[in-house]
N, C-alpha and C positions, 0 to 999 in steps of 0.2 A: 442104158441111159448115160448120157455124158453131161458133166457139169463144167461150165466155163468159169474159171476163177480169174478175176482181174487183179493183177499186181502192178504197182507203179514203182519203177526203178528211178529214183531221184537221189540227189546228194542232199541229205538233210544235215544241218549243222547243229540243231538243237531240238528239244522236244516241243517247242512252240509251233513248229512247222507241221507236226503230225496232223492237226485237225484240218488244215487246208487240203492236204492230200486225200484225207478220208472223205471230205466233202465232194470230191470228184466222183465218188461212187466206187472206189476201188475196195477190194476185199482185203488187201494187205499192202504194205509198203516195204520195200527192201532197203534196209537201213544199216547195212554192214559198215559203211565208212564212218558214220557218226559214232558208232560203238567202238569199232576197232581203233580209231584214231583219238579217242577221248583219253584224258589223263587217268580216269578211273572207268574202265569199260563196263564193269559190273554195275556201278552206280548209273551210268548212262543208259544201260539196257533197262534197268528198273525205271528210270525217268520216262523212257519212251513208252514202256508198258502202261504206266500210270497215266500218261498223257492221252493215250488212245482210249483208255477206260473212261477218263474224265470227259473227253470229247463225246463219246457215245452217251454217257449219262446226261450230259447237258442237253444233247439233241433229244433224248427221250423225255426229259423234263419239260421241254417246250419253252419257247421264249415268251416274255411278257409282251403285251400288246404295245405296238408302236404308237407314240403320241405325236401330235403336231407341235407340242410345246412342253417345256419342262415344268415340273411342280415339285416343291420341296416336300420331302417325306418326313423330315424331322420337325419336332414342335418348335415354334418360335418364341415360346414363353420360357421363363427361368433360365436364360442363357447367362453365362458368366460375363 
């Protein structure tokens, strides 16, 4: 049995771009340039790891229902 693993080779500059690549359905992202060229590569690698974990957890948590209009969630009484 063979497994096909999809990797995306893109030039990511920061951890905020990880979620967009994972939304494409890839199993992984090749991010050498972002880590190798960072001022602190170890810290950048850690940031990338945590960004992927956060993206996955937010996907699993599910998004709130979309609304046609905004409504305040904070109380309107006793404001300063």
